HTML snippet that shows the backbone in 3Dmol.js (N, CA, C, O; Angstrom):
<script src="https://3Dmol.org/build/3Dmol-min.js"></script>
<div id="view" style="width:600px;height:400px;position:relative"></div>
<script>
const pdb = `
ATOM      1  N   MET A   1     -22.202  99.738  -9.023  1.00  0.00           N
ATOM      2  CA  MET A   1     -21.281  99.416  -7.944  1.00  0.00           C
ATOM      3  C   MET A   1     -20.843 100.688  -7.225  1.00  0.00           C
ATOM      4  O   MET A   1     -20.859 101.779  -7.794  1.00  0.00           O
ATOM      5  N   SER A   2     -20.460 100.526  -5.984  1.00  0.00           N
ATOM      6  CA  SER A   2     -19.998 101.687  -5.227  1.00  0.00           C
ATOM      7  C   SER A   2     -18.506 101.864  -5.416  1.00  0.00           C
ATOM      8  O   SER A   2     -17.822 100.964  -5.902  1.00  0.00           O
ATOM      9  N   GLY A   3     -18.014 103.000  -5.040  1.00  0.00           N
ATOM     10  CA  GLY A   3     -16.601 103.290  -5.183  1.00  0.00           C
ATOM     11  C   GLY A   3     -15.789 102.881  -3.972  1.00  0.00           C
ATOM     12  O   GLY A   3     -14.658 103.341  -3.816  1.00  0.00           O
ATOM     13  N   HIS A   4     -16.332 102.024  -3.102  1.00  0.00           N
ATOM     14  CA  HIS A   4     -15.642 101.651  -1.880  1.00  0.00           C
ATOM     15  C   HIS A   4     -14.916 100.313  -1.973  1.00  0.00           C
ATOM     16  O   HIS A   4     -14.396  99.832  -0.966  1.00  0.00           O
ATOM     17  N   ASP A   5     -14.867  99.716  -3.124  1.00  0.00           N
ATOM     18  CA  ASP A   5     -14.279  98.389  -3.258  1.00  0.00           C
ATOM     19  C   ASP A   5     -12.822  98.352  -2.809  1.00  0.00           C
ATOM     20  O   ASP A   5     -12.394  97.369  -2.204  1.00  0.00           O
ATOM     21  N   GLY A   6     -12.072  99.374  -3.085  1.00  0.00           N
ATOM     22  CA  GLY A   6     -10.654  99.386  -2.728  1.00  0.00           C
ATOM     23  C   GLY A   6     -10.407  99.677  -1.266  1.00  0.00           C
ATOM     24  O   GLY A   6      -9.341  99.346  -0.746  1.00  0.00           O
ATOM     25  N   THR A   7     -11.373 100.293  -0.579  1.00  0.00           N
ATOM     26  CA  THR A   7     -11.138 100.683   0.809  1.00  0.00           C
ATOM     27  C   THR A   7     -11.739  99.717   1.818  1.00  0.00           C
ATOM     28  O   THR A   7     -11.284  99.687   2.962  1.00  0.00           O
ATOM     29  N   THR A   8     -12.728  98.935   1.452  1.00  0.00           N
ATOM     30  CA  THR A   8     -13.376  98.056   2.425  1.00  0.00           C
ATOM     31  C   THR A   8     -12.767  96.665   2.482  1.00  0.00           C
ATOM     32  O   THR A   8     -13.028  95.925   3.430  1.00  0.00           O
ATOM     33  N   GLY A   9     -11.978  96.295   1.511  1.00  0.00           N
ATOM     34  CA  GLY A   9     -11.382  94.958   1.482  1.00  0.00           C
ATOM     35  C   GLY A   9     -10.556  94.623   2.715  1.00  0.00           C
ATOM     36  O   GLY A   9     -10.782  93.574   3.318  1.00  0.00           O
ATOM     37  N   PRO A  10      -9.597  95.477   3.123  1.00  0.00           N
ATOM     38  CA  PRO A  10      -8.794  95.155   4.311  1.00  0.00           C
ATOM     39  C   PRO A  10      -9.621  95.074   5.594  1.00  0.00           C
ATOM     40  O   PRO A  10      -9.304  94.274   6.474  1.00  0.00           O
ATOM     41  N   ILE A  11     -10.654  95.872   5.715  1.00  0.00           N
ATOM     42  CA  ILE A  11     -11.501  95.832   6.914  1.00  0.00           C
ATOM     43  C   ILE A  11     -12.283  94.531   6.955  1.00  0.00           C
ATOM     44  O   ILE A  11     -12.386  93.894   8.003  1.00  0.00           O
ATOM     45  N   LEU A  12     -12.833  94.138   5.816  1.00  0.00           N
ATOM     46  CA  LEU A  12     -13.613  92.905   5.769  1.00  0.00           C
ATOM     47  C   LEU A  12     -12.739  91.668   5.984  1.00  0.00           C
ATOM     48  O   LEU A  12     -13.216  90.656   6.498  1.00  0.00           O
ATOM     49  N   ALA A  13     -11.468  91.741   5.596  1.00  0.00           N
ATOM     50  CA  ALA A  13     -10.568  90.592   5.727  1.00  0.00           C
ATOM     51  C   ALA A  13      -9.882  90.540   7.090  1.00  0.00           C
ATOM     52  O   ALA A  13      -9.227  89.546   7.402  1.00  0.00           O
ATOM     53  N   SER A  14     -10.015  91.579   7.903  1.00  0.00           N
ATOM     54  CA  SER A  14      -9.319  91.613   9.194  1.00  0.00           C
ATOM     55  C   SER A  14      -9.979  90.659  10.186  1.00  0.00           C
ATOM     56  O   SER A  14     -11.164  90.357  10.049  1.00  0.00           O
ATOM     57  N   PRO A  15      -9.225  90.177  11.190  1.00  0.00           N
ATOM     58  CA  PRO A  15      -9.820  89.280  12.191  1.00  0.00           C
ATOM     59  C   PRO A  15     -10.872  90.008  13.015  1.00  0.00           C
ATOM     60  O   PRO A  15     -10.772  91.214  13.241  1.00  0.00           O
ATOM     61  N   ARG A  16     -11.866  89.278  13.456  1.00  0.00           N
ATOM     62  CA  ARG A  16     -12.972  89.850  14.209  1.00  0.00           C
ATOM     63  C   ARG A  16     -12.711  89.771  15.709  1.00  0.00           C
ATOM     64  O   ARG A  16     -11.893  88.977  16.172  1.00  0.00           O
ATOM     65  N   CYS A  17     -13.416  90.601  16.449  1.00  0.00           N
ATOM     66  CA  CYS A  17     -13.338  90.624  17.908  1.00  0.00           C
ATOM     67  C   CYS A  17     -13.893  89.310  18.452  1.00  0.00           C
ATOM     68  O   CYS A  17     -14.860  88.776  17.908  1.00  0.00           O
ATOM     69  N   GLY A  18     -13.297  88.788  19.510  1.00  0.00           N
ATOM     70  CA  GLY A  18     -13.737  87.525  20.086  1.00  0.00           C
ATOM     71  C   GLY A  18     -14.742  87.679  21.209  1.00  0.00           C
ATOM     72  O   GLY A  18     -15.095  86.689  21.850  1.00  0.00           O
ATOM     73  N   ALA A  19     -15.216  88.891  21.470  1.00  0.00           N
ATOM     74  CA  ALA A  19     -16.143  89.124  22.575  1.00  0.00           C
ATOM     75  C   ALA A  19     -17.550  88.672  22.213  1.00  0.00           C
ATOM     76  O   ALA A  19     -17.896  88.550  21.038  1.00  0.00           O
ATOM     77  N   ARG A  20     -18.345  88.429  23.233  1.00  0.00           N
ATOM     78  CA  ARG A  20     -19.749  88.065  23.048  1.00  0.00           C
ATOM     79  C   ARG A  20     -20.616  89.270  23.394  1.00  0.00           C
ATOM     80  O   ARG A  20     -20.313  90.018  24.324  1.00  0.00           O
ATOM     81  N   THR A  21     -21.690  89.449  22.644  1.00  0.00           N
ATOM     82  CA  THR A  21     -22.616  90.536  22.919  1.00  0.00           C
ATOM     83  C   THR A  21     -23.643  90.081  23.946  1.00  0.00           C
ATOM     84  O   THR A  21     -23.651  88.919  24.351  1.00  0.00           O
ATOM     85  N   ARG A  22     -24.504  90.996  24.363  1.00  0.00           N
ATOM     86  CA  ARG A  22     -25.533  90.656  25.346  1.00  0.00           C
ATOM     87  C   ARG A  22     -26.531  89.651  24.801  1.00  0.00           C
ATOM     88  O   ARG A  22     -27.132  88.890  25.560  1.00  0.00           O
ATOM     89  N   SER A  23     -26.708  89.647  23.502  1.00  0.00           N
ATOM     90  CA  SER A  23     -27.632  88.691  22.893  1.00  0.00           C
ATOM     91  C   SER A  23     -26.936  87.381  22.545  1.00  0.00           C
ATOM     92  O   SER A  23     -27.463  86.594  21.758  1.00  0.00           O
ATOM     93  N   SER A  24     -25.780  87.139  23.109  1.00  0.00           N
ATOM     94  CA  SER A  24     -24.958  85.939  22.980  1.00  0.00           C
ATOM     95  C   SER A  24     -24.404  85.730  21.577  1.00  0.00           C
ATOM     96  O   SER A  24     -23.928  84.639  21.262  1.00  0.00           O
ATOM     97  N   GLY A  25     -24.457  86.732  20.747  1.00  0.00           N
ATOM     98  CA  GLY A  25     -23.833  86.649  19.430  1.00  0.00           C
ATOM     99  C   GLY A  25     -22.397  87.145  19.517  1.00  0.00           C
ATOM    100  O   GLY A  25     -21.987  87.710  20.531  1.00  0.00           O
ATOM    101  N   ALA A  26     -21.649  86.934  18.468  1.00  0.00           N
ATOM    102  CA  ALA A  26     -20.260  87.394  18.454  1.00  0.00           C
ATOM    103  C   ALA A  26     -20.207  88.859  18.034  1.00  0.00           C
ATOM    104  O   ALA A  26     -21.009  89.305  17.213  1.00  0.00           O
ATOM    105  N   CYS A  27     -19.268  89.597  18.595  1.00  0.00           N
ATOM    106  CA  CYS A  27     -19.050  90.988  18.182  1.00  0.00           C
ATOM    107  C   CYS A  27     -18.477  90.954  16.768  1.00  0.00           C
ATOM    108  O   CYS A  27     -17.564  90.181  16.481  1.00  0.00           O
ATOM    109  N   ARG A  28     -19.007  91.781  15.902  1.00  0.00           N
ATOM    110  CA  ARG A  28     -18.588  91.751  14.504  1.00  0.00           C
ATOM    111  C   ARG A  28     -17.597  92.854  14.158  1.00  0.00           C
ATOM    112  O   ARG A  28     -17.257  93.030  12.989  1.00  0.00           O
ATOM    113  N   ALA A  29     -17.128  93.602  15.160  1.00  0.00           N
ATOM    114  CA  ALA A  29     -16.175  94.677  14.908  1.00  0.00           C
ATOM    115  C   ALA A  29     -14.780  94.093  14.659  1.00  0.00           C
ATOM    116  O   ALA A  29     -14.457  93.031  15.190  1.00  0.00           O
ATOM    117  N   PRO A  30     -13.959  94.766  13.867  1.00  0.00           N
ATOM    118  CA  PRO A  30     -12.606  94.257  13.647  1.00  0.00           C
ATOM    119  C   PRO A  30     -11.757  94.392  14.906  1.00  0.00           C
ATOM    120  O   PRO A  30     -11.879  95.370  15.644  1.00  0.00           O
ATOM    121  N   ALA A  31     -10.905  93.417  15.144  1.00  0.00           N
ATOM    122  CA  ALA A  31     -10.026  93.442  16.316  1.00  0.00           C
ATOM    123  C   ALA A  31      -8.923  94.471  16.114  1.00  0.00           C
ATOM    124  O   ALA A  31      -8.534  94.764  14.983  1.00  0.00           O
ATOM    125  N   VAL A  32      -8.421  95.017  17.219  1.00  0.00           N
ATOM    126  CA  VAL A  32      -7.301  95.946  17.167  1.00  0.00           C
ATOM    127  C   VAL A  32      -6.066  95.171  16.716  1.00  0.00           C
ATOM    128  O   VAL A  32      -5.904  94.006  17.079  1.00  0.00           O
ATOM    129  N   ARG A  33      -5.218  95.783  15.953  1.00  0.00           N
ATOM    130  CA  ARG A  33      -4.030  95.110  15.421  1.00  0.00           C
ATOM    131  C   ARG A  33      -3.179  94.526  16.548  1.00  0.00           C
ATOM    132  O   ARG A  33      -2.771  95.245  17.461  1.00  0.00           O
ATOM    133  N   GLY A  34      -2.919  93.251  16.481  1.00  0.00           N
ATOM    134  CA  GLY A  34      -2.101  92.569  17.481  1.00  0.00           C
ATOM    135  C   GLY A  34      -2.882  92.091  18.699  1.00  0.00           C
ATOM    136  O   GLY A  34      -2.293  91.528  19.622  1.00  0.00           O
ATOM    137  N   LYS A  35      -4.187  92.301  18.720  1.00  0.00           N
ATOM    138  CA  LYS A  35      -5.006  91.892  19.868  1.00  0.00           C
ATOM    139  C   LYS A  35      -6.181  91.053  19.373  1.00  0.00           C
ATOM    140  O   LYS A  35      -6.417  90.944  18.169  1.00  0.00           O
ATOM    141  N   THR A  36      -6.910  90.465  20.313  1.00  0.00           N
ATOM    142  CA  THR A  36      -8.047  89.628  19.938  1.00  0.00           C
ATOM    143  C   THR A  36      -9.383  90.317  20.195  1.00  0.00           C
ATOM    144  O   THR A  36     -10.432  89.719  19.957  1.00  0.00           O
ATOM    145  N   ARG A  37      -9.371  91.560  20.675  1.00  0.00           N
ATOM    146  CA  ARG A  37     -10.605  92.298  20.966  1.00  0.00           C
ATOM    147  C   ARG A  37     -10.626  93.602  20.176  1.00  0.00           C
ATOM    148  O   ARG A  37      -9.587  94.125  19.772  1.00  0.00           O
ATOM    149  N   CYS A  38     -11.843  94.112  19.968  1.00  0.00           N
ATOM    150  CA  CYS A  38     -11.993  95.396  19.282  1.00  0.00           C
ATOM    151  C   CYS A  38     -11.735  96.534  20.275  1.00  0.00           C
ATOM    152  O   CYS A  38     -11.484  96.294  21.456  1.00  0.00           O
ATOM    153  N   ARG A  39     -11.800  97.756  19.789  1.00  0.00           N
ATOM    154  CA  ARG A  39     -11.522  98.912  20.643  1.00  0.00           C
ATOM    155  C   ARG A  39     -12.561  99.079  21.734  1.00  0.00           C
ATOM    156  O   ARG A  39     -12.280  99.684  22.769  1.00  0.00           O
ATOM    157  N   MET A  40     -13.770  98.547  21.517  1.00  0.00           N
ATOM    158  CA  MET A  40     -14.838  98.703  22.508  1.00  0.00           C
ATOM    159  C   MET A  40     -14.826  97.601  23.559  1.00  0.00           C
ATOM    160  O   MET A  40     -15.420  97.766  24.625  1.00  0.00           O
ATOM    161  N   HIS A  41     -14.161  96.478  23.284  1.00  0.00           N
ATOM    162  CA  HIS A  41     -14.158  95.347  24.210  1.00  0.00           C
ATOM    163  C   HIS A  41     -12.793  95.074  24.826  1.00  0.00           C
ATOM    164  O   HIS A  41     -12.537  93.952  25.262  1.00  0.00           O
ATOM    165  N   GLY A  42     -11.931  96.044  24.873  1.00  0.00           N
ATOM    166  CA  GLY A  42     -10.686  95.880  25.599  1.00  0.00           C
ATOM    167  C   GLY A  42      -9.440  95.894  24.759  1.00  0.00           C
ATOM    168  O   GLY A  42      -8.357  95.645  25.289  1.00  0.00           O
ATOM    169  N   GLY A  43      -9.533  96.168  23.489  1.00  0.00           N
ATOM    170  CA  GLY A  43      -8.342  96.193  22.655  1.00  0.00           C
ATOM    171  C   GLY A  43      -7.621  97.520  22.701  1.00  0.00           C
ATOM    172  O   GLY A  43      -6.425  97.576  22.415  1.00  0.00           O
ATOM    173  N   ALA A  44      -8.313  98.592  23.051  1.00  0.00           N
ATOM    174  CA  ALA A  44      -7.712  99.918  23.060  1.00  0.00           C
ATOM    175  C   ALA A  44      -6.864 100.117  24.309  1.00  0.00           C
ATOM    176  O   ALA A  44      -7.143  99.544  25.361  1.00  0.00           O
ATOM    177  N   ALA A  45      -5.851 100.916  24.182  1.00  0.00           N
ATOM    178  CA  ALA A  45      -4.991 101.221  25.326  1.00  0.00           C
ATOM    179  C   ALA A  45      -5.788 101.961  26.384  1.00  0.00           C
ATOM    180  O   ALA A  45      -6.532 102.887  26.062  1.00  0.00           O
ATOM    181  N   GLY A  46      -5.641 101.568  27.644  1.00  0.00           N
ATOM    182  CA  GLY A  46      -6.341 102.231  28.743  1.00  0.00           C
ATOM    183  C   GLY A  46      -7.737 101.705  28.979  1.00  0.00           C
ATOM    184  O   GLY A  46      -8.421 102.192  29.880  1.00  0.00           O
ATOM    185  N   SER A  47      -8.187 100.737  28.213  1.00  0.00           N
ATOM    186  CA  SER A  47      -9.524 100.201  28.424  1.00  0.00           C
ATOM    187  C   SER A  47      -9.460  99.033  29.396  1.00  0.00           C
ATOM    188  O   SER A  47      -8.392  98.464  29.625  1.00  0.00           O
ATOM    189  N   GLY A  48     -10.580  98.686  29.954  1.00  0.00           N
ATOM    190  CA  GLY A  48     -10.637  97.583  30.909  1.00  0.00           C
ATOM    191  C   GLY A  48     -10.628  98.089  32.340  1.00  0.00           C
ATOM    192  O   GLY A  48     -10.598  99.294  32.588  1.00  0.00           O
ATOM    193  N   ALA A  49     -10.653  97.162  33.267  1.00  0.00           N
ATOM    194  CA  ALA A  49     -10.672  97.516  34.685  1.00  0.00           C
ATOM    195  C   ALA A  49      -9.302  97.999  35.137  1.00  0.00           C
ATOM    196  O   ALA A  49      -8.289  97.589  34.570  1.00  0.00           O
ATOM    197  N   PRO A  50      -9.252  98.864  36.147  1.00  0.00           N
ATOM    198  CA  PRO A  50      -7.961  99.334  36.641  1.00  0.00           C
ATOM    199  C   PRO A  50      -7.222  98.230  37.382  1.00  0.00           C
ATOM    200  O   PRO A  50      -7.821  97.226  37.768  1.00  0.00           O
ATOM    201  N   ARG A  51      -5.959  98.411  37.576  1.00  0.00           N
ATOM    202  CA  ARG A  51      -5.145  97.453  38.318  1.00  0.00           C
ATOM    203  C   ARG A  51      -5.692  97.305  39.727  1.00  0.00           C
ATOM    204  O   ARG A  51      -6.106  98.289  40.339  1.00  0.00           O
ATOM    205  N   ALA A  52      -5.696  96.109  40.237  1.00  0.00           N
ATOM    206  CA  ALA A  52      -6.171  95.770  41.581  1.00  0.00           C
ATOM    207  C   ALA A  52      -7.667  96.009  41.733  1.00  0.00           C
ATOM    208  O   ALA A  52      -8.185  95.896  42.844  1.00  0.00           O
ATOM    209  N   ASN A  53      -8.370  96.329  40.672  1.00  0.00           N
ATOM    210  CA  ASN A  53      -9.818  96.510  40.651  1.00  0.00           C
ATOM    211  C   ASN A  53     -10.317  97.348  41.824  1.00  0.00           C
ATOM    212  O   ASN A  53     -11.092  96.874  42.655  1.00  0.00           O
ATOM    213  N   ARG A  54      -9.871  98.581  41.879  1.00  0.00           N
ATOM    214  CA  ARG A  54     -10.272  99.491  42.950  1.00  0.00           C
ATOM    215  C   ARG A  54     -11.772  99.759  42.959  1.00  0.00           C
ATOM    216  O   ARG A  54     -12.318 100.159  43.987  1.00  0.00           O
ATOM    217  N   ASN A  55     -12.448  99.543  41.830  1.00  0.00           N
ATOM    218  CA  ASN A  55     -13.890  99.787  41.773  1.00  0.00           C
ATOM    219  C   ASN A  55     -14.658  98.823  42.664  1.00  0.00           C
ATOM    220  O   ASN A  55     -15.699  99.195  43.206  1.00  0.00           O
ATOM    221  N   ALA A  56     -14.177  97.599  42.830  1.00  0.00           N
ATOM    222  CA  ALA A  56     -14.880  96.613  43.635  1.00  0.00           C
ATOM    223  C   ALA A  56     -14.856  96.983  45.113  1.00  0.00           C
ATOM    224  O   ALA A  56     -15.726  96.557  45.872  1.00  0.00           O
ATOM    225  N   ARG A  57     -13.870  97.770  45.528  1.00  0.00           N
ATOM    226  CA  ARG A  57     -13.755  98.127  46.944  1.00  0.00           C
ATOM    227  C   ARG A  57     -14.404  99.471  47.249  1.00  0.00           C
ATOM    228  O   ARG A  57     -14.340  99.932  48.389  1.00  0.00           O
ATOM    229  N   LYS A  58     -15.007 100.092  46.294  1.00  0.00           N
ATOM    230  CA  LYS A  58     -15.489 101.452  46.453  1.00  0.00           C
ATOM    231  C   LYS A  58     -16.554 101.590  47.535  1.00  0.00           C
ATOM    232  O   LYS A  58     -16.503 102.532  48.325  1.00  0.00           O
ATOM    233  N   HIS A  59     -17.515 100.675  47.587  1.00  0.00           N
ATOM    234  CA  HIS A  59     -18.618 100.839  48.519  1.00  0.00           C
ATOM    235  C   HIS A  59     -18.426 100.057  49.806  1.00  0.00           C
ATOM    236  O   HIS A  59     -19.142 100.317  50.773  1.00  0.00           O
ATOM    237  N   GLY A  60     -17.495  99.113  49.870  1.00  0.00           N
ATOM    238  CA  GLY A  60     -17.220  98.371  51.098  1.00  0.00           C
ATOM    239  C   GLY A  60     -18.212  97.272  51.403  1.00  0.00           C
ATOM    240  O   GLY A  60     -18.208  96.747  52.517  1.00  0.00           O
ATOM    241  N   LEU A  61     -19.062  96.903  50.461  1.00  0.00           N
ATOM    242  CA  LEU A  61     -20.076  95.894  50.703  1.00  0.00           C
ATOM    243  C   LEU A  61     -19.481  94.504  50.888  1.00  0.00           C
ATOM    244  O   LEU A  61     -20.069  93.666  51.572  1.00  0.00           O
ATOM    245  N   PHE A  62     -18.335  94.254  50.293  1.00  0.00           N
ATOM    246  CA  PHE A  62     -17.745  92.923  50.350  1.00  0.00           C
ATOM    247  C   PHE A  62     -16.450  92.887  51.158  1.00  0.00           C
ATOM    248  O   PHE A  62     -15.607  92.020  50.928  1.00  0.00           O
ATOM    249  N   THR A  63     -16.280  93.808  52.092  1.00  0.00           N
ATOM    250  CA  THR A  63     -15.127  93.743  52.974  1.00  0.00           C
ATOM    251  C   THR A  63     -15.351  92.624  53.994  1.00  0.00           C
ATOM    252  O   THR A  63     -16.486  92.199  54.210  1.00  0.00           O
ATOM    253  N   ALA A  64     -14.289  92.155  54.610  1.00  0.00           N
ATOM    254  CA  ALA A  64     -14.402  91.073  55.587  1.00  0.00           C
ATOM    255  C   ALA A  64     -15.295  91.485  56.756  1.00  0.00           C
ATOM    256  O   ALA A  64     -16.053  90.667  57.277  1.00  0.00           O
ATOM    257  N   GLU A  65     -15.208  92.749  57.168  1.00  0.00           N
ATOM    258  CA  GLU A  65     -16.021  93.226  58.284  1.00  0.00           C
ATOM    259  C   GLU A  65     -17.509  93.220  57.925  1.00  0.00           C
ATOM    260  O   GLU A  65     -18.342  92.821  58.739  1.00  0.00           O
ATOM    261  N   ALA A  66     -17.842  93.660  56.713  1.00  0.00           N
ATOM    262  CA  ALA A  66     -19.243  93.702  56.294  1.00  0.00           C
ATOM    263  C   ALA A  66     -19.818  92.293  56.172  1.00  0.00           C
ATOM    264  O   ALA A  66     -20.966  92.058  56.551  1.00  0.00           O
ATOM    265  N   ILE A  67     -19.041  91.370  55.654  1.00  0.00           N
ATOM    266  CA  ILE A  67     -19.502  89.987  55.525  1.00  0.00           C
ATOM    267  C   ILE A  67     -19.707  89.370  56.902  1.00  0.00           C
ATOM    268  O   ILE A  67     -20.703  88.685  57.133  1.00  0.00           O
ATOM    269  N   ALA A  68     -18.765  89.610  57.825  1.00  0.00           N
ATOM    270  CA  ALA A  68     -18.897  89.077  59.182  1.00  0.00           C
ATOM    271  C   ALA A  68     -20.124  89.668  59.879  1.00  0.00           C
ATOM    272  O   ALA A  68     -20.834  88.962  60.595  1.00  0.00           O
ATOM    273  N   GLU A  69     -20.368  90.957  59.670  1.00  0.00           N
ATOM    274  CA  GLU A  69     -21.537  91.594  60.277  1.00  0.00           C
ATOM    275  C   GLU A  69     -22.835  90.981  59.751  1.00  0.00           C
ATOM    276  O   GLU A  69     -23.760  90.738  60.526  1.00  0.00           O
ATOM    277  N   ARG A  70     -22.914  90.731  58.451  1.00  0.00           N
ATOM    278  CA  ARG A  70     -24.108  90.101  57.881  1.00  0.00           C
ATOM    279  C   ARG A  70     -24.313  88.692  58.425  1.00  0.00           C
ATOM    280  O   ARG A  70     -25.449  88.273  58.649  1.00  0.00           O
ATOM    281  N   ARG A  71     -23.231  87.964  58.639  1.00  0.00           N
ATOM    282  CA  ARG A  71     -23.344  86.613  59.205  1.00  0.00           C
ATOM    283  C   ARG A  71     -23.880  86.661  60.634  1.00  0.00           C
ATOM    284  O   ARG A  71     -24.712  85.840  61.022  1.00  0.00           O
ATOM    285  N   GLU A  72     -23.397  87.630  61.413  1.00  0.00           N
ATOM    286  CA  GLU A  72     -23.879  87.774  62.788  1.00  0.00           C
ATOM    287  C   GLU A  72     -25.373  88.121  62.812  1.00  0.00           C
ATOM    288  O   GLU A  72     -26.131  87.564  63.605  1.00  0.00           O
ATOM    289  N   ILE A  73     -25.783  89.036  61.943  1.00  0.00           N
ATOM    290  CA  ILE A  73     -27.192  89.426  61.883  1.00  0.00           C
ATOM    291  C   ILE A  73     -28.043  88.228  61.484  1.00  0.00           C
ATOM    292  O   ILE A  73     -29.119  88.008  62.041  1.00  0.00           O
ATOM    293  N   ARG A  74     -27.555  87.453  60.510  1.00  0.00           N
ATOM    294  CA  ARG A  74     -28.301  86.270  60.080  1.00  0.00           C
ATOM    295  C   ARG A  74     -28.429  85.254  61.208  1.00  0.00           C
ATOM    296  O   ARG A  74     -29.479  84.631  61.367  1.00  0.00           O
ATOM    297  N   ALA A  75     -27.352  85.082  62.001  1.00  0.00           N
ATOM    298  CA  ALA A  75     -27.400  84.145  63.128  1.00  0.00           C
ATOM    299  C   ALA A  75     -28.388  84.626  64.193  1.00  0.00           C
ATOM    300  O   ALA A  75     -29.125  83.822  64.763  1.00  0.00           O
ATOM    301  N   LEU A  76     -28.406  85.934  64.462  1.00  0.00           N
ATOM    302  CA  LEU A  76     -29.361  86.479  65.427  1.00  0.00           C
ATOM    303  C   LEU A  76     -30.801  86.303  64.946  1.00  0.00           C
ATOM    304  O   LEU A  76     -31.680  85.964  65.739  1.00  0.00           O
ATOM    305  N   LEU A  77     -31.046  86.527  63.672  1.00  0.00           N
ATOM    306  CA  LEU A  77     -32.385  86.339  63.130  1.00  0.00           C
ATOM    307  C   LEU A  77     -32.812  84.876  63.204  1.00  0.00           C
ATOM    308  O   LEU A  77     -33.964  84.585  63.525  1.00  0.00           O
ATOM    309  N   ASP A  78     -31.902  83.961  62.913  1.00  0.00           N
ATOM    310  CA  ASP A  78     -32.225  82.533  63.018  1.00  0.00           C
ATOM    311  C   ASP A  78     -32.565  82.153  64.455  1.00  0.00           C
ATOM    312  O   ASP A  78     -33.502  81.394  64.703  1.00  0.00           O
ATOM    313  N   ALA A  79     -31.788  82.694  65.407  1.00  0.00           N
ATOM    314  CA  ALA A  79     -32.064  82.412  66.813  1.00  0.00           C
ATOM    315  C   ALA A  79     -33.421  82.973  67.231  1.00  0.00           C
ATOM    316  O   ALA A  79     -34.154  82.331  67.983  1.00  0.00           O
ATOM    317  N   ALA A  80     -33.755  84.161  66.749  1.00  0.00           N
ATOM    318  CA  ALA A  80     -35.048  84.764  67.072  1.00  0.00           C
ATOM    319  C   ALA A  80     -36.194  83.945  66.470  1.00  0.00           C
ATOM    320  O   ALA A  80     -37.226  83.758  67.116  1.00  0.00           O
ATOM    321  N   ARG A  81     -36.020  83.461  65.248  1.00  0.00           N
ATOM    322  CA  ARG A  81     -37.057  82.618  64.631  1.00  0.00           C
ATOM    323  C   ARG A  81     -37.254  81.324  65.407  1.00  0.00           C
ATOM    324  O   ARG A  81     -38.387  80.883  65.598  1.00  0.00           O
ATOM    325  N   LYS A  82     -36.155  80.707  65.860  1.00  0.00           N
ATOM    326  CA  LYS A  82     -36.264  79.472  66.642  1.00  0.00           C
ATOM    327  C   LYS A  82     -37.004  79.735  67.939  1.00  0.00           C
ATOM    328  O   LYS A  82     -37.850  78.938  68.346  1.00  0.00           O
ATOM    329  N   LEU A  83     -36.694  80.846  68.593  1.00  0.00           N
ATOM    330  CA  LEU A  83     -37.348  81.190  69.850  1.00  0.00           C
ATOM    331  C   LEU A  83     -38.848  81.410  69.632  1.00  0.00           C
ATOM    332  O   LEU A  83     -39.665  80.957  70.434  1.00  0.00           O
ATOM    333  N   LEU A  84     -39.205  82.096  68.564  1.00  0.00           N
ATOM    334  CA  LEU A  84     -40.614  82.315  68.265  1.00  0.00           C
ATOM    335  C   LEU A  84     -41.325  80.999  67.936  1.00  0.00           C
ATOM    336  O   LEU A  84     -42.486  80.827  68.306  1.00  0.00           O
ATOM    337  N   ASP A  85     -40.660  80.077  67.255  1.00  0.00           N
ATOM    338  CA  ASP A  85     -41.259  78.782  66.955  1.00  0.00           C
ATOM    339  C   ASP A  85     -41.485  77.977  68.245  1.00  0.00           C
ATOM    340  O   ASP A  85     -42.493  77.285  68.382  1.00  0.00           O
ATOM    341  N   GLU A  86     -40.547  78.075  69.177  1.00  0.00           N
ATOM    342  CA  GLU A  86     -40.666  77.344  70.433  1.00  0.00           C
ATOM    343  C   GLU A  86     -41.810  77.909  71.285  1.00  0.00           C
ATOM    344  O   GLU A  86     -42.477  77.165  72.005  1.00  0.00           O
ATOM    345  N   MET A  87     -42.031  79.219  71.202  1.00  0.00           N
ATOM    346  CA  MET A  87     -43.062  79.861  71.994  1.00  0.00           C
ATOM    347  C   MET A  87     -44.477  79.537  71.477  1.00  0.00           C
ATOM    348  O   MET A  87     -45.434  79.495  72.250  1.00  0.00           O
ATOM    349  N   SER A  88     -44.587  79.318  70.196  1.00  0.00           N
ATOM    350  CA  SER A  88     -45.919  79.072  69.645  1.00  0.00           C
ATOM    351  C   SER A  88     -46.277  77.611  69.563  1.00  0.00           C
ATOM    352  O   SER A  88     -47.372  77.267  69.117  1.00  0.00           O
TER     353      SER A  88
END
`;
const viewer = $3Dmol.createViewer("view");
viewer.addModel(pdb, "pdb");
viewer.setStyle({}, {cartoon: {color: "spectrum"}});
viewer.zoomTo();
viewer.render();
</script>
């Protein structure tokens, strides 16, 4: 037997993280005390996305102006396709 019997018991008995892995299995790491996630899945202080999710606005791809511009381009392309269909 190994000499770890006294030290591994509390870890093995602790609640597990509720996150799902990429392979759709459950994360087997112990949850942070008082939380439902482990330190790698959001249980640690300072982890997770920042307030107001500033990362989503970083490139401007989903601003109202960019979406409106894409809609206009799509409408122009549709009109051009219709015109080409009518000509042929």
